[in-house]
VOVO-551002 format. One line per 2 residues: number of its first residue (from 1); their letters; for each residue x negated, z negated, y negated of N, C-alpha, C. Coordinates in nm, 2 decimals. Layout:
REM residues N
NUM) a) X Z Y X Z Y X Z Y | ...
END
This chain:
REM residues 271
1) xx) -9.54 -7.73 -5.58 -9.53 -7.74 -5.42 -9.50 -7.90 -5.40 | -9.41 -7.93 -5.34 -9.36 -8.07 -5.32 -9.45 -8.12 -5.19
3) xx) -9.53 -8.26 -5.22 -9.63 -8.32 -5.17 -9.54 -8.36 -5.03 | -9.61 -8.37 -4.93 -9.61 -8.42 -4.83 -9.57 -8.59 -4.83
5) xx) -9.49 -8.64 -4.75 -9.55 -8.83 -4.74 -9.70 -8.83 -4.72 | -9.78 -8.78 -4.62 -9.92 -8.78 -4.58 -9.99 -8.79 -4.78
7) xx) -9.96 -8.68 -4.83 -10.04 -8.65 -4.93 -10.00 -8.76 -5.02 | -9.91 -8.84 -5.07 -9.81 -8.93 -5.14 -9.96 -9.04 -5.13
9) xx) -9.94 -9.06 -5.02 -10.03 -9.19 -5.01 -10.12 -9.23 -5.06 | -10.18 -9.08 -5.05 -10.34 -9.05 -5.07 -10.42 -9.17 -5.16
11) xx) -10.50 -9.23 -5.20 -10.54 -9.33 -5.31 -10.58 -9.27 -5.40 | -10.62 -9.17 -5.39 -10.75 -9.10 -5.51 -10.65 -9.01 -5.61
13) xx) -10.53 -8.99 -5.56 -10.42 -8.92 -5.63 -10.43 -8.95 -5.76 | -10.43 -8.84 -5.90 -10.43 -8.89 -6.01 -10.59 -8.91 -6.04
15) xx) -10.72 -8.93 -5.97 -10.83 -8.96 -5.98 -10.94 -8.84 -5.95 | -11.03 -8.85 -6.06 -11.13 -8.74 -6.04 -11.27 -8.78 -6.00
17) xx) -11.34 -8.76 -5.91 -11.51 -8.76 -5.87 -11.62 -8.67 -5.85 | -11.66 -8.74 -5.95 -11.78 -8.68 -6.00 -11.90 -8.65 -5.85
19) xx) -11.95 -8.55 -5.82 -12.05 -8.55 -5.71 -12.19 -8.46 -5.74 | -12.25 -8.55 -5.74 -12.39 -8.46 -5.78 -12.48 -8.45 -5.66
21) xx) -12.57 -8.32 -5.63 -12.62 -8.30 -5.53 -12.51 -8.25 -5.41 | -12.41 -8.16 -5.46 -12.26 -8.17 -5.41 -12.26 -7.98 -5.30
23) xx) -12.43 -7.95 -5.26 -12.42 -7.82 -5.21 -12.45 -7.81 -5.06 | -12.48 -7.92 -5.06 -12.48 -7.93 -4.90 -12.57 -8.09 -4.86
25) xx) -12.56 -8.11 -4.71 -12.58 -8.22 -4.63 -12.47 -8.37 -4.68 | -12.55 -8.48 -4.79 -12.49 -8.60 -4.78 -12.37 -8.55 -4.89
27) xx) -12.44 -8.49 -4.99 -12.32 -8.48 -5.11 -12.21 -8.41 -5.07 | -12.23 -8.27 -5.00 -12.07 -8.22 -4.96 -12.00 -8.32 -4.81
29) xx) -12.08 -8.41 -4.73 -11.96 -8.47 -4.66 -11.89 -8.59 -4.77 | -11.95 -8.64 -4.84 -11.90 -8.73 -4.92 -11.80 -8.65 -5.03
31) xx) -11.80 -8.53 -5.08 -11.69 -8.49 -5.16 -11.59 -8.44 -5.08 | -11.64 -8.39 -4.94 -11.52 -8.42 -4.83 -11.41 -8.54 -4.81
33) xx) -11.49 -8.65 -4.83 -11.38 -8.77 -4.79 -11.30 -8.80 -4.94 | -11.40 -8.79 -5.03 -11.26 -8.82 -5.16 -11.19 -8.69 -5.18
35) xx) -11.22 -8.58 -5.15 -11.10 -8.49 -5.14 -10.98 -8.54 -5.05 | -11.01 -8.54 -4.92 -10.95 -8.59 -4.84 -10.82 -8.69 -4.85
37) xx) -10.89 -8.79 -4.93 -10.82 -8.90 -4.99 -10.73 -8.87 -5.14 | -10.75 -8.70 -5.15 -10.66 -8.69 -5.27 -10.76 -8.70 -5.39
39) xx) -10.87 -8.70 -5.41 -10.97 -8.73 -5.55 -10.98 -8.54 -5.55 | -10.95 -8.51 -5.71 -11.00 -8.37 -5.76 -11.11 -8.42 -5.80
41) xx) -11.24 -8.30 -5.77 -11.36 -8.28 -5.76 -11.44 -8.22 -5.86 | -11.50 -8.26 -5.94 -11.62 -8.23 -5.97 -11.78 -8.18 -5.95
43) xx) -11.80 -8.11 -5.88 -11.93 -8.07 -5.84 -12.05 -8.03 -5.88 | -12.13 -8.09 -5.88 -12.30 -8.04 -5.93 -12.39 -8.02 -5.83
45) xx) -12.50 -7.91 -5.87 -12.58 -7.87 -5.81 -12.68 -7.80 -5.86 | -12.80 -7.72 -5.84 -12.83 -7.61 -5.87 -12.80 -7.50 -5.87
47) xx) -12.73 -7.49 -5.70 -12.70 -7.30 -5.65 -12.58 -7.32 -5.71 | -12.52 -7.21 -5.77 -12.41 -7.15 -5.79 -12.32 -7.15 -5.73
49) xx) -12.39 -7.02 -5.60 -12.28 -6.96 -5.51 -12.31 -7.11 -5.40 | -12.37 -7.15 -5.36 -12.33 -7.29 -5.26 -12.24 -7.37 -5.32
51) xx) -12.23 -7.39 -5.42 -12.12 -7.51 -5.51 -11.99 -7.41 -5.51 | -11.98 -7.26 -5.58 -11.82 -7.19 -5.49 -11.80 -7.20 -5.40
53) xx) -11.87 -7.20 -5.29 -11.83 -7.21 -5.16 -11.78 -7.33 -5.09 | -11.84 -7.41 -5.16 -11.79 -7.55 -5.12 -11.66 -7.58 -5.18
55) xx) -11.64 -7.58 -5.31 -11.49 -7.57 -5.40 -11.46 -7.51 -5.36 | -11.46 -7.42 -5.35 -11.34 -7.33 -5.27 -11.28 -7.40 -5.13
57) xx) -11.39 -7.42 -5.07 -11.32 -7.49 -4.94 -11.23 -7.60 -4.91 | -11.28 -7.70 -5.01 -11.22 -7.84 -5.05 -11.11 -7.82 -5.11
59) xx) -11.09 -7.74 -5.18 -10.97 -7.75 -5.26 -10.85 -7.65 -5.19 | -10.89 -7.59 -5.08 -10.80 -7.51 -5.02 -10.78 -7.61 -4.89
61) xx) -10.88 -7.66 -4.85 -10.85 -7.74 -4.75 -10.76 -7.87 -4.76 | -10.77 -7.93 -4.89 -10.74 -8.07 -4.89 -10.62 -8.06 -5.00
63) xx) -10.62 -7.93 -5.06 -10.52 -7.94 -5.22 -10.53 -8.05 -5.31 | -10.66 -8.03 -5.38 -10.71 -8.06 -5.47 -10.76 -7.98 -5.55
65) xx) -10.77 -8.02 -5.69 -10.86 -7.93 -5.76 -11.03 -7.95 -5.74 | -11.08 -7.82 -5.71 -11.27 -7.91 -5.73 -11.29 -7.77 -5.82
67) xx) -11.38 -7.84 -5.90 -11.41 -7.79 -6.01 -11.59 -7.75 -5.99 | -11.66 -7.67 -5.96 -11.82 -7.64 -5.97 -11.91 -7.58 -6.10
69) xx) -11.99 -7.70 -6.09 -12.08 -7.64 -6.24 -12.21 -7.65 -6.21 | -12.27 -7.55 -6.22 -12.38 -7.56 -6.15 -12.56 -7.57 -6.27
71) xx) -12.59 -7.66 -6.26 -12.73 -7.73 -6.32 -12.79 -7.82 -6.28 | -12.93 -7.82 -6.30 -12.98 -7.90 -6.26 -13.05 -8.04 -6.33
73) xx) -13.04 -8.12 -6.25 -13.03 -8.27 -6.32 -13.16 -8.31 -6.33 | -13.24 -8.26 -6.24 -13.41 -8.28 -6.25 -13.46 -8.25 -6.39
75) xx) -13.35 -8.15 -6.47 -13.42 -8.14 -6.61 -13.40 -8.26 -6.73 | -13.47 -8.23 -6.79 -13.45 -8.41 -6.89 -13.30 -8.34 -6.99
77) xx) -13.21 -8.43 -7.01 -13.14 -8.39 -7.10 -12.98 -8.36 -7.03 | -13.03 -8.30 -6.92 -12.91 -8.22 -6.83 -12.76 -8.34 -6.78
79) xx) -12.82 -8.46 -6.74 -12.69 -8.52 -6.76 -12.60 -8.52 -6.84 | -12.62 -8.53 -6.98 -12.57 -8.56 -7.10 -12.49 -8.43 -7.12
81) xx) -12.59 -8.31 -7.10 -12.50 -8.15 -7.08 -12.41 -8.11 -7.01 | -12.42 -8.22 -6.84 -12.31 -8.19 -6.75 -12.21 -8.27 -6.82
83) xx) -12.23 -8.37 -6.87 -12.08 -8.46 -6.95 -12.02 -8.37 -7.02 | -12.13 -8.29 -7.15 -12.02 -8.25 -7.23 -11.93 -8.12 -7.20
85) xx) -12.03 -8.06 -7.09 -11.93 -7.93 -7.04 -11.77 -8.00 -6.93 | -11.80 -8.14 -6.89 -11.71 -8.16 -6.86 -11.60 -8.20 -6.95
87) xx) -11.60 -8.26 -7.05 -11.54 -8.27 -7.15 -11.48 -8.12 -7.25 | -11.57 -8.05 -7.23 -11.56 -7.92 -7.28 -11.42 -7.88 -7.21
89) xx) -11.41 -7.89 -7.07 -11.33 -7.83 -6.96 -11.18 -7.94 -6.98 | -11.22 -8.05 -7.07 -11.09 -8.12 -7.07 -11.07 -8.20 -6.93
91) xx) -11.17 -8.20 -6.88 -11.17 -8.29 -6.74 -11.20 -8.49 -6.76 | -11.18 -8.55 -6.69 -11.21 -8.69 -6.66 -11.28 -8.73 -6.56
93) xx) -11.40 -8.81 -6.57 -11.39 -8.88 -6.43 -11.39 -9.01 -6.45 | -11.35 -9.06 -6.30 -11.32 -9.15 -6.23 -11.41 -9.24 -6.17
95) xx) -11.48 -9.15 -6.06 -11.61 -9.21 -5.98 -11.74 -9.11 -6.03 | -11.85 -9.18 -6.03 -11.94 -9.10 -6.04 -11.98 -9.12 -5.87
97) xx) -12.02 -8.98 -5.84 -12.12 -9.05 -5.72 -12.24 -8.94 -5.73 | -12.33 -9.05 -5.75 -12.46 -9.05 -5.76 -12.60 -9.01 -5.61
99) xx) -12.55 -8.86 -5.62 -12.66 -8.84 -5.47 -12.72 -8.76 -5.45 | -12.78 -8.67 -5.58 -12.89 -8.58 -5.62 -13.00 -8.66 -5.59
101) xx) -13.11 -8.59 -5.52 -13.20 -8.62 -5.52 -13.33 -8.60 -5.44 | -13.45 -8.62 -5.44 -13.52 -8.56 -5.36 -13.64 -8.65 -5.32
103) xx) -13.71 -8.61 -5.20 -13.84 -8.67 -5.18 -13.96 -8.59 -5.14 | -14.09 -8.67 -5.13 -14.21 -8.55 -5.09 -14.29 -8.64 -4.99
105) xx) -14.27 -8.63 -4.84 -14.39 -8.69 -4.83 -14.54 -8.64 -4.84 | -14.64 -8.74 -4.79 -14.73 -8.70 -4.85 -14.83 -8.83 -4.90
107) xx) -14.93 -8.82 -4.94 -15.03 -8.95 -5.01 -15.02 -8.87 -5.16 | -15.02 -8.99 -5.25 -15.06 -9.02 -5.39 -15.15 -8.86 -5.45
109) xx) -15.28 -8.91 -5.37 -15.40 -8.79 -5.33 -15.37 -8.69 -5.31 | -15.39 -8.58 -5.38 -15.36 -8.48 -5.39 -15.21 -8.40 -5.43
111) xx) -15.11 -8.45 -5.45 -14.97 -8.43 -5.48 -15.01 -8.36 -5.64 | -14.85 -8.35 -5.64 -14.85 -8.23 -5.76 -14.79 -8.31 -5.85
113) xx) -14.84 -8.34 -6.01 -14.78 -8.46 -6.07 -14.62 -8.44 -6.11 | -14.61 -8.28 -6.12 -14.50 -8.21 -6.19 -14.40 -8.30 -6.03
115) xx) -14.45 -8.30 -5.93 -14.33 -8.32 -5.83 -14.34 -8.46 -5.84 | -14.41 -8.49 -5.89 -14.38 -8.71 -5.86 -14.28 -8.70 -6.00
117) xx) -14.29 -8.67 -6.08 -14.25 -8.71 -6.18 -14.11 -8.65 -6.19 | -14.09 -8.51 -6.14 -13.93 -8.48 -6.10 -13.86 -8.56 -5.99
119) xx) -13.94 -8.65 -5.93 -13.89 -8.75 -5.85 -13.80 -8.83 -5.91 | -13.88 -8.85 -6.02 -13.87 -8.99 -6.12 -13.70 -8.92 -6.16
121) xx) -13.75 -8.82 -6.26 -13.67 -8.73 -6.33 -13.48 -8.74 -6.25 | -13.51 -8.67 -6.16 -13.37 -8.68 -6.05 -13.34 -8.79 -6.01
123) xx) -13.48 -8.88 -5.90 -13.38 -9.01 -5.82 -13.36 -9.10 -5.93 | -13.40 -9.10 -6.03 -13.38 -9.24 -6.13 -13.28 -9.20 -6.28
125) xx) -13.42 -9.09 -6.35 -13.35 -9.07 -6.50 -13.21 -9.03 -6.48 | -13.15 -8.93 -6.39 -13.08 -8.85 -6.43 -12.92 -8.93 -6.41
127) xx) -12.99 -9.02 -6.27 -12.83 -9.12 -6.19 -12.86 -9.22 -6.31 | -12.96 -9.30 -6.42 -12.93 -9.38 -6.46 -12.83 -9.29 -6.63
129) xx) -12.86 -9.17 -6.61 -12.82 -9.10 -6.76 -12.65 -9.08 -6.71 | -12.64 -9.08 -6.64 -12.44 -9.05 -6.57 -12.40 -9.18 -6.57
131) xx) -12.45 -9.28 -6.50 -12.38 -9.40 -6.51 -12.38 -9.43 -6.64 | -12.50 -9.45 -6.72 -12.45 -9.51 -6.87 -12.36 -9.45 -6.94
133) xx) -12.34 -9.30 -6.90 -12.24 -9.20 -7.02 -12.08 -9.26 -6.93 | -12.07 -9.29 -6.83 -11.93 -9.30 -6.78 -11.87 -9.47 -6.74
135) xx) -12.02 -9.52 -6.74 -11.98 -9.68 -6.71 -11.92 -9.78 -6.81 | -11.88 -9.74 -6.93 -11.80 -9.78 -7.01 -11.68 -9.77 -7.00
137) xx) -11.67 -9.63 -6.99 -11.49 -9.56 -6.94 -11.46 -9.63 -6.86 | -11.51 -9.66 -6.73 -11.49 -9.71 -6.61 -11.41 -9.84 -6.62
139) xx) -11.50 -9.93 -6.70 -11.45 -10.05 -6.70 -11.37 -10.08 -6.83 | -11.31 -10.02 -6.87 -11.20 -10.03 -6.98 -11.07 -9.96 -6.93
141) xx) -11.07 -9.89 -6.86 -10.93 -9.82 -6.74 -10.94 -9.90 -6.62 | -11.06 -10.05 -6.59 -11.06 -10.08 -6.47 -11.02 -10.05 -6.29
143) xx) -11.08 -9.96 -6.34 -11.07 -9.87 -6.18 -11.17 -9.78 -6.18 | -11.19 -9.74 -6.09 -11.33 -9.59 -6.06 -11.41 -9.69 -6.03
145) xx) -11.59 -9.64 -6.03 -11.68 -9.69 -5.98 -11.81 -9.55 -5.96 | -11.89 -9.62 -5.88 -11.97 -9.59 -5.86 -12.05 -9.57 -5.72
147) xx) -12.06 -9.52 -5.69 -12.13 -9.44 -5.55 -12.22 -9.40 -5.51 | -12.39 -9.48 -5.56 -12.51 -9.42 -5.52 -12.58 -9.44 -5.42
149) xx) -12.62 -9.33 -5.38 -12.69 -9.30 -5.27 -12.84 -9.30 -5.30 | -12.90 -9.41 -5.22 -13.04 -9.45 -5.21 -13.08 -9.46 -5.06
151) xx) -13.14 -9.55 -5.00 -13.22 -9.51 -4.87 -13.26 -9.65 -4.84 | -13.29 -9.64 -4.68 -13.33 -9.75 -4.60 -13.50 -9.76 -4.70
153) xx) -13.54 -9.69 -4.71 -13.65 -9.66 -4.82 -13.68 -9.83 -4.94 | -13.57 -9.80 -4.94 -13.52 -9.91 -5.11 -13.63 -10.08 -5.05
155) xx) -13.57 -10.08 -4.94 -13.63 -10.20 -4.91 -13.79 -10.25 -4.89 | -13.88 -10.12 -4.89 -13.99 -10.21 -4.90 -14.10 -10.07 -4.98
157) xx) -14.22 -10.11 -5.01 -14.28 -9.97 -5.05 -14.30 -9.91 -4.91 | -14.35 -9.77 -5.02 -14.40 -9.70 -4.90 -14.47 -9.59 -4.91
159) xx) -14.61 -9.64 -4.86 -14.74 -9.56 -4.83 -14.72 -9.44 -4.78 | -14.79 -9.35 -4.86 -14.80 -9.20 -4.79 -14.62 -9.14 -4.84
161) xx) -14.57 -9.22 -4.94 -14.44 -9.18 -4.99 -14.37 -9.26 -5.11 | -14.46 -9.25 -5.17 -14.47 -9.38 -5.28 -14.36 -9.40 -5.36
163) xx) -14.36 -9.26 -5.46 -14.29 -9.26 -5.55 -14.16 -9.23 -5.51 | -14.15 -9.17 -5.36 -13.96 -9.14 -5.33 -13.93 -9.31 -5.31
165) xx) -14.00 -9.36 -5.27 -13.96 -9.55 -5.22 -13.95 -9.57 -5.33 | -14.02 -9.60 -5.44 -14.01 -9.67 -5.57 -13.87 -9.62 -5.62
167) xx) -13.86 -9.53 -5.64 -13.72 -9.46 -5.69 -13.59 -9.50 -5.61 | -13.60 -9.52 -5.46 -13.51 -9.59 -5.42 -13.48 -9.73 -5.41
169) xx) -13.59 -9.80 -5.45 -13.57 -9.97 -5.45 -13.50 -9.96 -5.60 | -13.54 -9.88 -5.73 -13.47 -9.88 -5.87 -13.31 -9.86 -5.83
171) xx) -13.29 -9.74 -5.74 -13.16 -9.71 -5.73 -13.05 -9.85 -5.68 | -13.11 -9.93 -5.56 -13.10 -10.01 -5.50 -13.07 -10.13 -5.58
173) xx) -13.17 -10.16 -5.67 -13.16 -10.32 -5.76 -13.03 -10.29 -5.89 | -13.05 -10.14 -5.97 -12.90 -10.13 -6.04 -12.81 -10.12 -6.00
175) xx) -12.78 -10.09 -5.84 -12.65 -10.08 -5.84 -12.60 -10.23 -5.82 | -12.70 -10.30 -5.71 -12.65 -10.45 -5.70 -12.64 -10.49 -5.84
177) xx) -12.69 -10.52 -5.93 -12.70 -10.58 -6.05 -12.56 -10.56 -6.14 | -12.52 -10.39 -6.10 -12.37 -10.35 -6.16 -12.30 -10.34 -6.09
179) xx) -12.32 -10.40 -5.95 -12.18 -10.45 -5.85 -12.11 -10.61 -5.93 | -12.21 -10.70 -5.99 -12.20 -10.81 -5.99 -12.15 -10.81 -6.18
181) xx) -12.16 -10.74 -6.25 -12.16 -10.73 -6.35 -12.02 -10.65 -6.37 | -11.97 -10.56 -6.28 -11.83 -10.52 -6.23 -11.75 -10.56 -6.17
183) xx) -11.78 -10.73 -6.13 -11.70 -10.84 -6.05 -11.57 -10.85 -6.14 | -11.46 -10.86 -6.06 -11.32 -10.88 -6.11 -11.29 -10.79 -6.22
185) xx) -11.35 -10.68 -6.23 -11.27 -10.56 -6.32 -11.19 -10.47 -6.24 | -11.19 -10.44 -6.16 -11.13 -10.31 -6.08 -11.23 -10.23 -6.04
187) xx) -11.36 -10.24 -6.09 -11.46 -10.12 -6.06 -11.53 -10.15 -5.96 | -11.54 -10.03 -5.86 -11.61 -10.07 -5.76 -11.74 -10.01 -5.79
189) xx) -11.83 -10.05 -5.71 -11.98 -10.02 -5.71 -12.07 -10.07 -5.57 | -12.07 -9.95 -5.56 -12.14 -9.94 -5.40 -12.30 -9.86 -5.38
191) xx) -12.37 -9.90 -5.34 -12.52 -9.81 -5.29 -12.55 -9.79 -5.10 | -12.53 -9.67 -5.08 -12.52 -9.62 -4.99 -12.69 -9.62 -4.95
193) xx) -12.73 -9.68 -4.87 -12.87 -9.69 -4.79 -12.86 -9.58 -4.65 | -12.87 -9.46 -4.64 -12.90 -9.42 -4.51 -13.04 -9.41 -4.44
195) xx) -13.07 -9.44 -4.34 -13.21 -9.41 -4.25 -13.22 -9.29 -4.20 | -13.29 -9.22 -4.13 -13.29 -9.09 -4.09 -13.17 -8.99 -4.09
197) xx) -13.15 -8.88 -4.15 -13.01 -8.83 -4.15 -12.99 -8.66 -4.13 | -13.03 -8.62 -4.04 -13.00 -8.45 -4.02 -12.92 -8.39 -4.11
199) xx) -13.00 -8.32 -4.22 -12.96 -8.27 -4.36 -13.10 -8.18 -4.42 | -13.09 -8.06 -4.48 -13.18 -7.99 -4.55 -13.30 -8.08 -4.61
201) xx) -13.23 -8.24 -4.63 -13.35 -8.29 -4.75 -13.48 -8.35 -4.66 | -13.49 -8.32 -4.51 -13.55 -8.39 -4.44 -13.65 -8.26 -4.44
203) xx) -13.59 -8.12 -4.43 -13.67 -8.02 -4.48 -13.79 -8.00 -4.60 | -13.68 -8.04 -4.70 -13.77 -8.04 -4.76 -13.85 -8.13 -4.82
205) xx) -13.82 -8.23 -4.78 -13.94 -8.35 -4.80 -14.05 -8.36 -4.69 | -14.08 -8.27 -4.58 -14.10 -8.30 -4.48 -14.18 -8.41 -4.38
207) xx) -14.02 -8.48 -4.36 -14.06 -8.59 -4.32 -14.03 -8.59 -4.16 | -13.94 -8.45 -4.11 -13.98 -8.44 -3.97 -14.07 -8.38 -3.89
209) xx) -14.18 -8.43 -3.98 -14.31 -8.40 -3.93 -14.37 -8.52 -3.92 | -14.31 -8.64 -3.93 -14.40 -8.77 -3.94 -14.38 -8.82 -3.81
211) xx) -14.46 -8.94 -3.77 -14.44 -9.01 -3.71 -14.26 -9.07 -3.71 | -14.20 -9.11 -3.83 -14.05 -9.17 -3.83 -13.95 -9.07 -3.77
213) xx) -14.00 -8.94 -3.74 -13.92 -8.86 -3.70 -13.90 -8.90 -3.56 | -13.96 -8.90 -3.50 -13.97 -8.94 -3.32 -13.91 -9.09 -3.33
215) xx) -13.93 -9.16 -3.39 -13.85 -9.30 -3.36 -13.73 -9.31 -3.33 | -13.67 -9.25 -3.36 -13.51 -9.27 -3.26 -13.42 -9.13 -3.30
217) xx) -13.29 -9.10 -3.30 -13.23 -8.99 -3.35 -13.19 -9.01 -3.45 | -13.17 -8.89 -3.51 -13.12 -8.94 -3.66 -12.97 -8.89 -3.70
219) xx) -12.92 -8.97 -3.77 -12.77 -8.98 -3.78 -12.69 -8.85 -3.86 | -12.64 -8.83 -3.82 -12.50 -8.71 -3.87 -12.52 -8.75 -4.02
221) xx) -12.51 -8.65 -4.12 -12.47 -8.62 -4.24 -12.33 -8.69 -4.26 | -12.22 -8.60 -4.15 -12.05 -8.64 -4.19 -12.07 -8.81 -4.16
223) xx) -12.15 -8.88 -4.11 -12.09 -8.97 -3.99 -12.16 -9.11 -4.16 | -12.25 -9.07 -4.15 -12.34 -9.17 -4.28 -12.24 -9.12 -4.40
225) xx) -12.16 -9.05 -4.46 -12.06 -9.01 -4.56 -11.97 -9.07 -4.51 | -11.90 -9.06 -4.45 -11.82 -9.17 -4.39 -11.79 -9.32 -4.45
227) xx) -11.95 -9.37 -4.36 -11.97 -9.50 -4.40 -11.95 -9.55 -4.55 | -12.02 -9.45 -4.60 -12.03 -9.47 -4.78 -11.91 -9.45 -4.82
229) xx) -11.83 -9.39 -4.81 -11.74 -9.36 -4.87 -11.62 -9.49 -4.84 | -11.58 -9.53 -4.72 -11.54 -9.67 -4.66 -11.59 -9.76 -4.73
231) xx) -11.72 -9.77 -4.74 -11.80 -9.85 -4.80 -11.75 -9.92 -4.97 | -11.74 -9.76 -5.03 -11.70 -9.77 -5.12 -11.56 -9.78 -5.21
233) xx) -11.50 -9.79 -5.09 -11.32 -9.82 -5.13 -11.33 -9.93 -5.08 | -11.42 -10.02 -5.02 -11.37 -10.16 -4.99 -11.50 -10.26 -5.09
235) xx) -11.58 -10.17 -5.17 -11.63 -10.25 -5.29 -11.78 -10.33 -5.22 | -11.80 -10.24 -5.09 -11.90 -10.28 -5.03 -12.04 -10.29 -5.08
237) xx) -12.12 -10.41 -5.13 -12.23 -10.38 -5.24 -12.34 -10.30 -5.17 | -12.36 -10.31 -5.05 -12.52 -10.21 -5.01 -12.43 -10.18 -4.84
239) xx) -12.42 -10.08 -4.82 -12.37 -10.00 -4.68 -12.52 -9.93 -4.62 | -12.58 -10.01 -4.54 -12.70 -9.93 -4.47 -12.65 -9.88 -4.31
241) xx) -12.66 -9.79 -4.32 -12.60 -9.67 -4.17 -12.67 -9.70 -4.05 | -12.62 -9.72 -3.94 -12.73 -9.74 -3.81 -12.72 -9.91 -3.78
243) xx) -12.72 -9.92 -3.68 -12.76 -10.08 -3.64 -12.90 -10.15 -3.67 | -13.00 -9.99 -3.62 -13.10 -10.05 -3.61 -13.19 -10.02 -3.77
245) xx) -13.10 -9.99 -3.84 -13.15 -9.99 -3.97 -13.15 -10.09 -4.08 | -13.01 -10.17 -4.01 -12.95 -10.24 -4.08 -13.06 -10.41 -4.02
247) xx) -13.09 -10.37 -3.89 -13.17 -10.48 -3.82 -13.27 -10.51 -3.94 | -13.38 -10.37 -3.89 -13.48 -10.31 -4.01 -13.50 -10.38 -4.18
249) xx) -13.38 -10.33 -4.19 -13.37 -10.38 -4.41 -13.39 -10.54 -4.37 | -13.27 -10.58 -4.27 -13.28 -10.72 -4.27 -13.39 -10.84 -4.27
251) xx) -13.50 -10.77 -4.17 -13.64 -10.80 -4.14 -13.76 -10.80 -4.24 | -13.73 -10.72 -4.30 -13.79 -10.69 -4.41 -13.87 -10.78 -4.48
253) xx) -13.75 -10.86 -4.57 -13.79 -10.96 -4.68 -13.90 -11.07 -4.57 | -13.86 -11.11 -4.41 -13.96 -11.20 -4.36 -14.08 -11.18 -4.34
255) xx) -14.15 -11.02 -4.33 -14.29 -10.99 -4.28 -14.37 -11.04 -4.34 | -14.46 -11.02 -4.31 -14.54 -11.06 -4.40 -14.60 -10.90 -4.45
257) xx) -14.67 -10.94 -4.60 -14.62 -10.79 -4.68 -14.72 -10.68 -4.62 | -14.85 -10.73 -4.61 -14.97 -10.66 -4.58 -14.95 -10.63 -4.44
259) xx) -14.89 -10.62 -4.33 -14.84 -10.59 -4.21 -14.71 -10.50 -4.22 | -14.59 -10.56 -4.31 -14.49 -10.44 -4.36 -14.57 -10.28 -4.37
261) xx) -14.67 -10.30 -4.51 -14.72 -10.18 -4.55 -14.81 -10.11 -4.44 | -14.86 -10.16 -4.32 -14.91 -10.12 -4.24 -14.81 -10.02 -4.13
263) xx) -14.69 -10.09 -4.13 -14.63 -10.06 -4.03 -14.55 -9.91 -4.10 | -14.52 -9.89 -4.24 -14.49 -9.81 -4.30 -14.54 -9.67 -4.30
265) xx) -14.70 -9.70 -4.34 -14.77 -9.61 -4.37 -14.80 -9.56 -4.19 | -14.78 -9.62 -4.12 -14.80 -9.55 -4.00 -14.68 -9.48 -3.93
267) xx) -14.57 -9.52 -3.97 -14.46 -9.44 -3.97 -14.49 -9.31 -4.08 | -14.51 -9.33 -4.14 -14.50 -9.21 -4.25 -14.65 -9.12 -4.22
269) xx) -14.69 -9.12 -4.16 -14.83 -9.05 -4.13 -14.76 -8.94 -4.01 | -14.89 -8.81 -4.05 -14.85 -8.69 -3.97 -14.79 -8.68 -3.89
271) x) -14.77 -8.63 -3.80 -14.76 -8.59 -3.63 -14.88 -8.59 -3.54
END
């Protein structure tokens, strides 16, 4: 098939992006932006049927290769298992989009230990595992990079959602440090920090039933993904979506800690 002039100009031609949590929401929309720019895709999430549907659509629409690999990254060791499967298929990875993650609203008292540890396993351990696997190769090639999806939750502790907020603070801190380590190498590192976003995440987390859900309109996931993709290509260290969220994130370091904790607890309280 002869490529059009538009296809020839796509910056991702010859590169592959691995996108985790790519069965719905921000993950799918991030994958779409990479595919639109010519990147081949490796998509992973738990649902084989949803992944296959997304992969088929993006491959057809954007004339790229999209490989679905169904796998639960919340299971310890599955990051390594995913990398082995990718290598067995003789595929390379230039960009890792660490999007997979989940949160659960509510206090620590009465929560399930398995769910709390599950957030750490997926939001922190799996992200770090994939980063550690592919980071050295990126630095050797001098291209590609990491797009890590965190949250505005990363900028402060989160009473009534404590583990989730803490896990996202880890992602932000790690991303900023690696951005500096990669400086001058050609490898990009960007941390996407969305505020409330319209996606299935809110349904699973239960945040749609908190006061936070009434504080303002949630942003569409495609808009969040577009800002994240643009930020990655510009090697923007941290991308906070939405003017209101950027203002609040910027004010956080200057607020008395006790006051800040009270505000967050109030926002995370049930309606």
